[in-house]
C-alpha positions in Angstrom: 67.0 -15.7 81.3 67.1 -15.4 77.5 70.3 -14.4 75.9 70.3 -13.5 72.2 74.0 -13.5 71.3 75.6 -11.9 68.2 79.2 -12.9 67.8 81.5 -10.6 66.0 84.7 -12.6 65.6 87.1 -9.9 64.6 88.3 -7.5 67.2 86.3 -5.2 69.5 84.4 -1.9 69.6 86.4 1.3 69.7 85.4 1.9 73.4 87.1 -1.4 74.4 83.8 -3.4 74.9 84.2 -6.8 73.3 82.4 -7.2 70.0 79.8 -9.5 71.6 76.5 -7.8 71.8 73.8 -9.5 73.9 70.4 -8.9 75.4 69.2 -10.6 78.6 65.5 -10.8 79.6 64.4 -12.4 82.8 65.5 -11.9 86.4 63.3 -13.4 89.1 65.3 -16.3 90.6 62.3 -18.7 91.2 63.8 -21.6 89.2 63.9 -21.7 85.4 61.6 -23.6 83.1 62.4 -24.3 79.6 60.6 -22.4 76.8 58.6 -25.5 75.7 57.4 -26.1 79.3 56.4 -22.5 79.9 54.4 -22.2 76.6 52.9 -25.7 76.7 49.4 -24.4 77.7 49.6 -21.8 74.9 50.6 -24.4 72.4 47.7 -26.7 73.3 45.4 -23.7 73.0 46.8 -22.9 69.5 46.3 -26.5 68.4 42.8 -26.7 69.8 41.9 -23.5 67.8 43.3 -25.1 64.6 46.1 -22.5 64.2 49.0 -23.6 61.9 52.3 -24.6 63.5 55.8 -25.2 62.1 55.7 -26.9 58.7 52.1 -26.1 57.9 52.3 -22.4 57.1 52.4 -21.0 53.6 55.6 -21.6 51.7 58.2 -18.8 51.6 61.4 -18.5 49.8 64.5 -19.5 51.8 68.2 -20.5 51.4 70.3 -23.1 53.2 74.1 -22.5 53.0 76.3 -25.4 53.9 79.8 -24.2 54.4 82.7 -26.7 54.1 85.5 -25.1 56.4 89.0 -25.4 55.1 88.6 -25.7 51.3 87.3 -29.0 49.9 89.3 -30.7 47.2 87.4 -30.0 44.0 89.4 -32.6 41.9 88.5 -35.4 44.4 84.8 -34.6 44.6 83.1 -33.3 41.5 85.9 -32.6 39.0 88.0 -35.7 38.9 90.9 -35.8 36.4 91.1 -39.5 35.3 93.7 -38.8 32.6 96.1 -36.8 34.8 99.3 -38.3 36.1 98.9 -40.2 39.5 100.4 -37.4 41.5 97.4 -35.2 40.4 94.8 -37.8 39.7 94.7 -39.3 43.2 93.0 -42.4 44.6 89.3 -41.9 43.9 87.5 -43.0 40.8 84.5 -41.4 39.0 81.1 -43.1 38.8 78.3 -42.5 36.3 75.2 -40.5 37.6 71.5 -40.6 36.4 72.4 -37.7 34.1 74.2 -38.9 31.1 77.7 -37.4 30.7 78.0 -36.3 34.3 80.5 -38.2 36.6 81.3 -37.6 40.2 83.5 -39.2 42.9 82.6 -42.8 43.8 82.1 -41.7 47.4 78.9 -39.9 46.5 76.7 -42.8 45.3 73.5 -41.4 46.7 74.0 -38.1 45.0 74.9 -40.0 41.7 71.4 -41.5 41.8 69.7 -38.2 42.0 72.1 -35.9 40.0 69.1 -34.5 38.2 68.3 -32.6 41.4 71.7 -31.0 41.6 73.8 -28.5 39.6 77.6 -28.7 39.9 79.8 -25.6 39.3 83.4 -26.6 38.5 84.8 -23.2 37.9 84.3 -21.0 41.0 86.8 -18.1 40.9 87.6 -14.9 42.8 88.8 -16.4 46.1 91.3 -14.3 48.0 92.8 -17.4 49.7 91.9 -16.5 53.3 90.7 -19.3 55.6 87.3 -17.9 56.5 83.7 -18.1 55.6 83.4 -14.4 54.9 83.5 -14.6 51.1 80.9 -17.4 50.9 78.6 -15.4 53.2 79.0 -12.0 51.5 80.4 -12.8 48.0 83.1 -10.0 48.6 86.7 -9.9 49.8 87.4 -8.6 53.3 89.8 -5.9 52.2 88.7 -2.3 51.7 85.3 -2.8 53.4 82.9 0.3 54.0 82.7 1.4 57.6 80.8 -1.3 59.6 81.7 -4.0 57.1 79.9 -5.8 54.3 76.8 -7.6 55.5 76.2 -11.3 54.8 73.5 -12.6 52.5 71.3 -13.6 55.4 71.6 -10.1 57.0 70.7 -8.5 53.7 67.7 -10.8 53.3 66.7 -10.0 56.9 66.8 -6.2 56.1 65.0 -6.3 52.9 62.4 -9.1 53.6 62.1 -9.1 57.4 61.0 -12.1 59.5 58.0 -14.2 58.2 56.6 -13.8 61.8 57.8 -12.1 65.1 58.6 -15.3 66.8 60.9 -16.7 64.0 64.2 -15.0 63.3 64.7 -14.3 59.6 68.4 -15.4 59.7 69.8 -18.3 61.8 73.4 -19.7 62.1 74.1 -23.3 63.3 77.9 -23.2 63.2 79.4 -23.6 66.7 82.5 -21.9 68.0 85.6 -23.5 66.4 89.3 -23.4 67.2 89.8 -21.5 64.0 87.4 -18.7 64.8 86.9 -17.4 61.2 85.3 -20.7 60.3 82.8 -20.3 63.0 81.3 -17.2 61.4 77.7 -17.7 60.5 77.7 -14.4 58.7 78.1 -10.8 60.0 75.4 -8.0 59.7 78.1 -5.5 58.8 76.8 -1.9 58.4 73.2 -3.2 58.6 73.7 -3.5 62.4 73.0 -6.0 65.1 69.3 -6.1 64.4 70.1 -8.2 61.3 72.7 -10.6 62.8 72.1 -14.3 62.7 70.4 -15.9 65.6 72.6 -18.7 66.9 71.3 -21.9 68.2 74.6 -23.1 69.7 76.3 -21.9 72.9 74.9 -19.7 75.6 72.0 -18.5 73.6 70.6 -22.0 73.6 71.1 -22.8 77.3 69.7 -19.4 78.4 66.5 -19.6 76.3 64.7 -19.8 79.7 62.1 -17.6 81.3 62.9 -17.5 85.0 59.6 -17.3 87.1 58.0 -14.6 85.1 54.4 -14.8 83.9 53.6 -13.7 80.4 51.5 -10.8 81.7 54.5 -9.5 83.8 56.7 -10.0 80.7 54.4 -7.8 78.7 54.5 -5.1 81.4 58.3 -5.2 81.3 58.1 -4.8 77.6 56.0 -1.7 77.9 58.4 -0.2 80.3 61.4 -1.0 78.1 59.6 0.5 75.1 59.0 3.8 77.0 62.7 4.1 77.8 63.9 2.9 74.4 61.8 5.5 72.6 63.6 8.4 74.5 67.1 6.8 73.9 66.4 6.0 70.2 65.3 9.6 69.6 68.7 10.7 71.1 70.8 8.2 69.2 72.1 8.7 65.7 74.3 5.6 65.4 71.6 3.0 64.9 72.8 0.9 67.9 69.7 1.5 70.0 67.5 0.7 67.0 69.4 -2.5 66.6 69.1 -3.5 70.2 65.4 -2.6 70.2 64.9 -5.0 67.3 66.7 -7.7 69.4 64.3 -6.9 72.2 61.3 -7.4 70.0 62.7 -10.7 68.6 63.4 -11.8 72.2 59.8 -11.1 73.3 58.5 -12.8 70.2 60.5 -15.9 70.9 59.5 -16.0 74.6 55.8 -15.6 73.8 55.6 -18.4 71.2 56.7 -21.9 71.0 57.3 -21.9 67.2 61.1 -21.7 67.3 61.5 -24.1 70.2 59.3 -26.6 68.4 61.3 -26.2 65.1 64.6 -26.9 67.1 63.2 -30.1 68.7 64.4 -32.9 66.5 62.7 -35.5 68.7 59.5 -34.5 67.0 60.7 -36.1 63.8 60.1 -39.7 62.8 63.1 -41.7 63.8 63.2 -43.4 60.3 63.6 -39.9 58.8 66.4 -39.1 61.3 68.1 -42.3 60.3 67.9 -41.4 56.7 69.8 -38.2 57.5 72.2 -39.8 59.8 73.3 -38.5 63.2 77.0 -37.7 62.6 78.8 -36.2 65.6 78.4 -32.7 67.3 82.1 -32.8 68.2 84.4 -30.4 66.3 87.0 -31.8 64.1 90.3 -30.4 65.4 90.0 -26.6 64.9 87.2 -27.0 62.4 83.5 -27.8 62.6 81.4 -30.8 63.6 80.3 -33.7 61.5 76.8 -33.0 62.6 74.2 -34.5 60.2 71.5 -33.3 62.7 72.2 -29.8 61.4 71.0 -30.7 57.9 67.7 -31.9 59.3 67.5 -28.9 61.7 68.1 -26.5 58.7 65.0 -28.0 57.0 62.9 -27.7 60.1 64.0 -24.0 60.5 63.2 -23.0 56.9 59.9 -24.8 57.2 59.0 -23.0 60.3 59.7 -19.6 58.7 63.5 -18.8 58.8 64.6 -17.2 55.5 68.3 -18.0 55.6 70.1 -20.8 57.5 73.9 -21.3 57.5 75.8 -24.3 58.8 79.3 -25.7 58.8 80.2 -29.3 58.1 83.5 -30.9 59.3 87.0 -29.7 58.5 88.4 -29.9 55.0 91.9 -28.4 55.3 93.6 -31.6 54.3 97.3 -30.9 54.0 97.8 -34.5 54.9 95.8 -37.7 54.6 93.5 -36.2 52.0 92.1 -39.6 50.8 91.8 -41.1 54.2 89.7 -38.1 55.4 87.8 -38.1 52.2 86.7 -41.6 52.7 85.4 -40.6 56.1 83.7 -37.2 55.3 82.4 -37.5 51.8 80.0 -40.3 52.3 78.6 -38.4 55.3 78.1 -35.3 53.2 76.6 -37.5 50.5 74.1 -38.9 53.0 73.1 -35.6 54.6 72.8 -33.6 51.4 70.7 -36.2 49.6 68.4 -36.7 52.6 67.8 -32.9 52.7 66.9 -32.7 49.1 64.6 -35.7 49.3 63.0 -34.3 52.4 62.5 -30.9 50.9 60.9 -32.5 47.8 58.6 -34.7 49.8 57.3 -31.7 51.7 56.8 -29.6 48.6 59.6 -27.2 49.6 62.2 -28.0 46.8 61.0 -25.1 44.6 61.1 -22.6 47.4 64.3 -23.5 49.3 67.7 -23.1 47.6 70.6 -25.1 48.8 74.3 -24.2 48.2 77.4 -26.3 49.3 80.9 -24.8 49.0 84.1 -23.8 50.7 86.4 -20.8 50.7 88.7 -22.2 48.0 90.0 -25.4 46.3 93.1 -27.6 46.7 96.4 -28.0 44.8 96.3 -30.2 41.8 99.6 -31.9 42.9 99.4 -34.2 45.9 102.1 -33.3 48.5 104.5 -35.7 50.3 101.9 -36.1 53.1 99.3 -37.4 50.7 97.5 -34.1 51.1 96.6 -31.2 48.9 97.4 -27.6 49.8 95.5 -24.3 49.4 94.5 -23.4 45.8 92.5 -20.1 45.5 92.6 -20.1 41.7 89.5 -22.4 41.3 87.0 -24.3 43.4 83.7 -26.0 43.1 80.1 -25.6 44.4 76.8 -27.6 44.4 73.4 -26.0 44.1 70.0 -27.5 44.4 66.3 -26.6 44.8 65.0 -23.0 44.4 63.3 -23.8 41.2 66.7 -23.9 39.5 67.5 -25.9 36.3 69.5 -28.7 37.8 70.9 -31.9 36.3 73.9 -30.1 34.7 77.5 -29.0 35.1 78.5 -25.4 34.7 82.1 -24.5 33.8 85.2 -26.6 33.4 88.8 -26.6 34.5 91.9 -27.5 32.5 93.1 -31.1 32.4 94.9 -30.8 35.7 92.2 -28.9 37.6 94.5 -25.8 37.9 92.2 -23.0 36.6 88.9 -22.4 34.9 89.1 -22.8 31.2 85.3 -22.5 30.5 82.7 -20.3 32.2 84.4 -18.9 35.3 81.8 -18.2 38.0 82.4 -15.6 40.7 81.2 -16.0 44.2 78.9 -13.0 43.6 77.2 -14.7 40.7 76.2 -17.6 43.0 74.8 -15.2 45.6 73.1 -13.2 42.9 71.4 -16.5 41.9 70.3 -17.2 45.4 68.9 -13.6 45.8 67.0 -14.1 42.5 65.5 -17.3 43.8 64.2 -15.5 46.9 62.6 -12.9 44.7 65.1 -10.2 45.1 66.3 -8.3 42.0 70.0 -7.6 42.3 69.7 -4.9 39.6 67.4 -2.7 41.7 67.6 -3.8 45.4 70.0 -1.8 47.6 71.0 -1.5 51.3 72.2 1.7 52.9 75.5 1.9 54.9 76.2 3.9 58.0 76.3 7.1 55.9 73.0 6.4 54.2 74.7 5.6 51.0 73.0 2.8 49.0 74.9 -0.3 47.9 73.9 -2.9 45.4 73.9 -6.4 46.7 76.5 -7.5 44.2 78.9 -5.6 41.9 77.1 -4.2 38.9 78.7 -6.7 36.5 77.4 -9.7 38.4 74.1 -11.4 37.5 72.2 -14.5 38.4 73.6 -17.6 36.5 71.6 -17.7 33.3 72.2 -21.4 33.1 70.2 -21.9 36.3 67.4 -19.4 36.3 
């Protein structure tokens, strides 16, 4: 049975049904075969005919968003304050990079050697201080949303651009369920509807990607029957729900009748030396946060190479109210390894001009270190790292004051970062719109937000 799951983490529908929409296809209890097993013969035929597989198709524009749940400490990573008092400066020291004049934390030595491939923003502003991924995914605050809610960037791209092919979702999320649920959010479709929700690779959807004793011919017959019923229901429905479920049905059949997605998700097909370059990390969640899963960095590359347009993932847990420097020594080198391996891999495969990467969290940390050797929440300013996408890298944008308290030069809003990512994907934020539930058009960002001129 195949279950395509769309998790809506906040509340339920007005009729009392939990906000967890799912579609199941299958049914004959004759023992399940995995998707790769069922489609092995088809895959062999495809290869014999010389048809392209994952990684060999024409390049497309894509974005990988790496969310750091909890709020990473900007002044301990990419905006060190060496002249500040010790209670602000902290324990880490800066190191030189291969770009003259740019220094970063000593725990990012790999990144320092290839800083020309990265752009650092030291002046992200506009955070509302909530512990969630919502603002990184949408660029907007969660208050005063239109009915249905603001859609995430991935959902907008899915709506405007659609999938590159029927068997590959346009938008995929790798973040697993976490103890603090808002960090698990891979992005919501909002008023665009379930048809544009991210396809999740973790949880029940992955285990149920099985076709139970049904031939492809019988599956096609079922599809025809479903379509005949759905046409009648869709004609009678004005809410868009049936249209959304029908889109999920089409995606489900596309996945079941092609091995493209299953192949892209099979990391065993990669050379072990490359896997070692990325590192493995751990799939175990950190407390109520995310996993330190470096496999997700490699999986994100495989997915965009296979045709996914937007991939989101969450790495570790950065809400360090205590033990800030101990945890930094554990997590920062792992982020350094995974991120630099990803960029090297994209470049080696000729994808670095087409795939944009952004790394950020929901806010920054307090300048002053608390009594538990931690830093507390600080929404006034935070940092981000961008790479790829044809951007002008090897630079720092913005600056904070001497204590890292606020942006004193070139404040950059979340929406400006997303506008840049849209631009890299060929979407003009000055003309593109999406319609809400009342058919009212909305621009993708506020009218005063533009792509960062320093990068594009």
